[in-house]
C-alpha positions in Angstrom: -30.2 10.3 -23.1 -26.5 9.0 -22.7 -27.1 6.8 -20.1 -29.6 5.3 -22.4 -27.3 4.8 -25.0 -24.8 3.5 -22.7 -27.2 0.7 -21.7 -27.7 -0.4 -25.3 -24.0 -0.4 -26.2 -22.8 -1.9 -22.8 -23.4 -4.9 -21.4 -23.1 -9.0 -19.1 -23.8 -12.1 -20.1 -22.0 -14.7 -17.5 -19.3 -12.0 -15.8 -18.0 -11.1 -19.6 -18.4 -7.5 -19.9 -19.9 -6.6 -23.6 -19.9 -3.1 -25.1 -20.4 -2.6 -29.3 -17.6 -0.4 -30.9 -18.4 1.8 -33.5 -17.2 -0.4 -35.8 -18.9 -2.9 -34.3 -22.5 -1.3 -34.9 -21.2 -0.1 -38.5 -21.5 -3.5 -39.2 -24.6 -3.8 -37.6 -26.2 -1.9 -39.4 -25.0 -3.2 -42.5 -26.3 -6.2 -41.9 -29.8 -4.6 -41.3 -29.5 -2.9 -44.4 -28.4 -5.7 -46.9 -31.3 -7.7 -44.9 -34.2 -5.4 -45.6 -32.7 -5.4 -49.4 -32.2 -8.8 -49.6 -35.8 -9.5 -48.4 -37.6 -6.0 -50.5 -35.4 -7.5 -53.3 -36.3 -11.3 -52.8 -32.0 -11.5 -54.9 -30.4 -14.5 -54.0 -27.2 -13.0 -54.2 -27.9 -10.9 -51.2 -28.9 -13.5 -49.4 -26.2 -14.7 -49.4 -24.2 -11.7 -48.7 -26.2 -11.7 -45.2 -25.9 -14.6 -44.4 -22.2 -14.2 -45.4 -21.8 -11.2 -42.6 -23.5 -13.0 -39.9 -21.7 -15.9 -39.9 -18.3 -13.7 -39.6 -20.4 -11.5 -37.1 -20.5 -14.9 -34.6 -17.3 -15.6 -35.5 -15.7 -12.7 -34.0 -18.1 -13.0 -30.6 -17.1 -16.9 -30.5 -13.1 -16.7 -31.4 -13.2 -13.6 -28.9 -14.5 -15.6 -26.4 -12.6 -18.4 -26.6 -9.6 -16.1 -26.2 -10.3 -14.6 -23.1 -11.1 -18.0 -21.5 -8.5 -20.0 -19.5 -7.1 -16.6 -18.3 -5.4 -17.0 -15.0 -3.8 -13.9 -12.6 -0.9 -13.7 -10.5 -0.4 -10.5 -8.7 2.7 -10.4 -6.2 3.3 -6.7 -3.9 6.5 -6.0 -3.2 6.4 -7.4 1.2 6.6 -3.8 2.7 4.5 -0.9 0.6 3.7 2.8 1.7 1.3 4.7 0.7 1.8 7.4 -2.1 5.3 5.7 -2.6 5.4 4.0 -5.9 6.7 0.7 -5.4 7.3 -2.3 -8.3 4.7 -5.6 -8.4 4.8 -8.6 -10.7 2.3 -9.8 -12.7 2.3 -12.9 -13.8 -0.4 -14.4 -16.5 -1.0 -17.3 -17.5 -2.8 -18.9 -20.8 -4.4 -22.2 -19.4 -6.1 -23.2 -22.5 -3.2 -26.2 -24.3 -2.8 -25.7 -27.9 -5.3 -22.6 -27.9 -3.0 -19.1 -28.3 -4.6 -16.0 -26.9 -3.7 -12.5 -29.2 -4.1 -9.0 -28.3 -5.1 -9.7 -24.4 -5.4 -6.2 -22.7 -5.1 -6.2 -18.3 -6.0 -3.4 -16.7 -6.4 -3.2 -13.2 -7.9 -0.4 -10.9 -7.1 2.1 -7.8 -8.3 -0.4 -5.1 -5.0 -2.5 -6.3 -2.8 0.0 -7.0 -2.4 -0.7 -10.8 -4.1 2.2 -12.5 -2.4 1.2 -15.9 -2.5 -1.1 -18.4 -0.4 -4.2 -19.8 -1.0 -5.4 -23.7 -0.1 -8.7 -24.7 0.1 -9.1 -28.6 0.3 -13.3 -27.7 -0.1 -15.4 -25.1 0.7 -19.0 -26.5 -0.9 -22.1 -25.6 0.1 -23.7 -21.5 2.6 -20.2 -21.4 3.7 -17.5 -18.7 4.1 -14.3 -19.3 5.4 -11.9 -16.1 5.5 -8.2 -16.0 6.9 -5.7 -13.5 4.5 -2.3 -13.2 4.6 0.6 -11.2 1.6 0.4 -8.6 1.1 3.1 -6.0 -1.7 3.5 -3.4 -2.9 7.1 -1.3 -4.0 5.7 1.4 -2.8 3.2 4.1 -4.7 -0.1 4.8 -5.7 -3.0 3.9 -6.7 -3.5 0.3 -9.1 -7.1 -0.4 -10.4 -6.2 -3.8 -7.7 -6.7 -6.0 -9.6 -6.9 -9.4 -8.0 -6.9 -12.6 -10.2 -7.6 -15.6 -8.9 -8.8 -19.0 -10.4 -7.8 -22.5 -9.9 -7.9 -26.5 -11.3 -6.6 -29.7 -9.4 -9.3 -31.6 -10.2 -10.3 -34.1 -12.2 -7.7 -35.5 -13.0 -5.0 -33.2 -16.8 -5.2 -33.6 -17.0 -5.8 -30.1 -14.9 -5.2 -26.5 -15.0 -8.3 -24.3 -13.9 -7.9 -20.8 -14.1 -10.4 -17.4 -13.0 -8.8 -14.5 -10.6 -11.8 -12.6 -11.1 -11.1 -8.7 -7.8 -11.9 -6.6 -8.3 -12.8 -3.1 -4.9 -11.9 -2.6 -4.7 -8.5 0.1 -2.1 -6.2 0.3 -1.3 -3.7 3.7 -0.2 -1.0 2.8 1.3 1.5 5.4 1.8 4.8 6.5 3.0 7.3 3.7 6.9 7.2 5.5 8.0 10.7 3.2 8.3 13.7 5.9 5.6 16.1 5.1 6.3 20.0 6.0 7.5 20.2 9.1 8.6 16.5 10.2 12.3 16.9 9.6 12.2 20.1 11.8 10.7 18.2 14.5 13.2 15.0 14.2 15.5 17.8 15.2 14.0 19.2 17.6 13.2 16.2 19.5 16.6 14.2 18.8 17.6 18.1 20.5 15.6 17.2 23.3 16.5 13.1 23.6 19.8 14.5 24.1 19.2 16.9 26.3 16.9 14.3 28.5 19.3 11.3 28.3 22.8 13.8 29.1 24.6 12.4 32.7 23.4 8.8 31.7 25.4 7.6 28.7 28.2 8.1 31.3 27.1 6.3 33.9 29.1 3.1 35.2 27.8 -0.4 34.1 30.4 -3.1 34.9 33.8 -4.9 33.8 33.7 -7.2 30.7 35.7 -9.3 28.7 36.7 -7.3 25.4 34.8 -8.7 22.3 36.8 -8.6 19.1 36.2 -5.7 17.1 35.2 -3.3 20.0 36.6 0.1 20.1 40.4 0.0 22.6 39.6 3.4 24.5 37.1 2.1 26.4 39.4 -0.9 27.9 40.3 -0.7 31.0 43.7 -1.2 31.7 43.9 -1.4 35.5 41.8 -4.5 35.3 43.5 -5.5 32.2 47.1 -6.3 33.9 45.3 -8.1 37.3 43.3 -10.2 35.5 45.9 -10.8 32.3 43.1 -11.1 29.6 41.2 -7.3 27.6 39.2 -6.1 29.7 36.1 -2.9 28.7 34.5 -0.7 30.7 30.6 -1.0 30.0 28.5 1.9 30.8 24.6 2.2 31.6 23.8 4.5 28.2 22.5 1.0 26.0 20.3 0.0 28.9 18.8 3.0 29.7 18.2 4.9 26.0 14.0 4.2 26.0 11.8 6.8 23.9 8.3 6.2 23.8 6.0 7.3 21.5 2.2 7.8 23.0 -0.2 8.0 20.5 -3.8 8.6 21.8 -6.9 6.9 20.4 -9.4 9.3 21.8 -9.5 11.2 18.7 -12.0 12.2 15.5 -11.2 10.7 12.5 -9.8 13.0 9.8 -7.2 14.7 8.3 -5.4 15.5 11.4 -5.2 12.2 12.4 -4.1 11.0 9.1 -1.2 13.5 10.0 -0.5 12.6 13.0 -0.2 8.7 12.2 2.0 9.5 9.1 4.4 11.6 11.9 4.8 8.6 14.4 5.7 6.6 11.1 8.3 9.2 10.1 10.1 9.7 14.1 10.3 5.8 14.5 12.1 5.0 11.0 14.0 8.2 12.2 14.5 6.7 15.3 15.3 3.3 14.2 17.1 4.1 11.8 20.1 5.3 15.1 19.2 2.0 16.5 17.2 4.1 19.4 15.3 2.0 21.2 11.2 2.7 20.6 8.6 1.6 22.4 4.6 2.6 20.3 2.1 2.4 22.7 -1.8 2.8 22.1 -5.3 2.6 24.1 -4.4 -0.9 22.4 -1.2 -1.6 21.2 1.9 -1.7 23.3 5.6 -2.8 21.5 8.8 -2.5 21.7 11.8 -2.1 18.6 14.0 -4.5 19.1 12.5 -6.6 22.7 9.5 -7.7 20.4 10.3 -7.4 16.7 11.9 -5.3 13.8 9.9 -1.4 12.6 8.0 -2.9 10.7 6.2 -4.2 13.4 5.2 -0.8 14.6 3.8 0.0 10.9 2.0 -2.7 10.4 -0.1 -1.5 13.9 -0.2 2.3 12.2 -1.5 0.8 8.9 -4.6 -0.4 10.0 -5.3 1.5 13.8 -8.5 3.6 14.0 -9.6 6.4 16.1 -11.1 5.0 19.9 -13.1 7.2 20.9 -14.0 7.3 24.7 -11.3 5.4 26.0 -9.3 6.2 28.5 -5.7 7.4 28.5 -2.2 6.0 28.8 -0.3 6.5 31.6 3.0 6.5 31.9 5.1 3.7 33.2 8.6 4.3 32.6 10.1 7.2 34.7 13.7 6.8 32.5 12.2 6.8 29.2 11.5 10.2 26.8 7.8 10.5 25.9 6.3 11.6 22.6 2.7 12.4 23.1 0.7 12.7 20.1 -3.3 13.6 21.4 -6.8 16.0 20.5 -6.3 16.8 24.7 -2.9 17.9 25.4 -4.4 18.3 29.4 -6.3 15.8 29.5 -2.7 14.1 28.9 -1.2 16.0 31.1 -3.2 15.0 33.7 -2.5 11.7 33.1 0.7 11.8 34.1 2.4 12.9 30.8 3.4 16.4 32.4 7.0 15.9 31.7 6.8 14.4 28.0 6.9 16.6 25.2 3.3 17.0 24.3 2.1 17.7 20.7 -1.1 18.8 19.9 -2.9 16.9 16.6 -4.7 20.1 15.7 -1.3 21.7 15.7 0.3 18.4 13.7 -2.6 18.7 11.0 -1.6 19.3 6.8 -1.2 22.9 6.1 -3.9 23.0 3.3 -6.5 21.6 5.6 -5.0 25.1 8.3 -5.7 27.1 5.0 -8.7 26.7 4.4 -10.5 26.9 7.9 -8.4 30.3 7.9 
């Protein structure tokens, strides 16, 4: 019964959705009642009232459709967006009608564009532009292409709410969530200690003597070389050349919360290490990216935003014995057989969210 009533009160014509309001139903009932009375009594005054009421109804529909026509929308999200993190975006609404203003316009979004609120514009003058800043929130990583918004209005009399949808062609790329999840910070601290222990002794290996550069620390000045050449000379060590951290994400894994949790952990570790000026390399069966050699941290985050499992792909094999490797996989034994016996191997099953683990228990 409810769906039948909804079909009666809601319909779409030429892309314009229309919904009769309670005031519209009451006004329509009044027209029908006066119409019956006019025909039964043949009273000219009632016919005049009936004509006036029907004219008001027709004018209301015409004005409402006129106000919604000519509206243009532009949605400008921030350059970098992460899942489950609020950000500010810009919405620009333009009234393309040169001389006709639009009154009482509502603009609403959907979960697909991250804006689930509503904006209200009491007046949009003809040939004018209005800009608003809104908060957007995306729950999952990925590429969002269905940016659908809706203009609606009940002006002038509120007999019907007419809604017209606007779909933008702009796509929005959302990175994985970068906020630390339970256990991420502890894992980062553990890995920091293991990385320090792994590279211990290598950071003081002598590399070369070179001329002093402006703003360098004086503690590395080689005074013997300086006295010999007459110019300031400094000792350079091999630490900057050797320290590379590899993050290996095994895509031979089932899709699900555990895989998504591992991606978020990878994103968190990449940001954590990049903030400490570490040289980071991400390797999967479909990607090999290094920062800062081949780009910045957003190069890796863009890849993590779109990566999907690739079941059946062979394991990635090590090719750099000096680096410190962190491996995310569902098959630790398979990765050890592939040569990662020196790496820190993290099982995706152990990284799955606490809520999922407790439900299975």
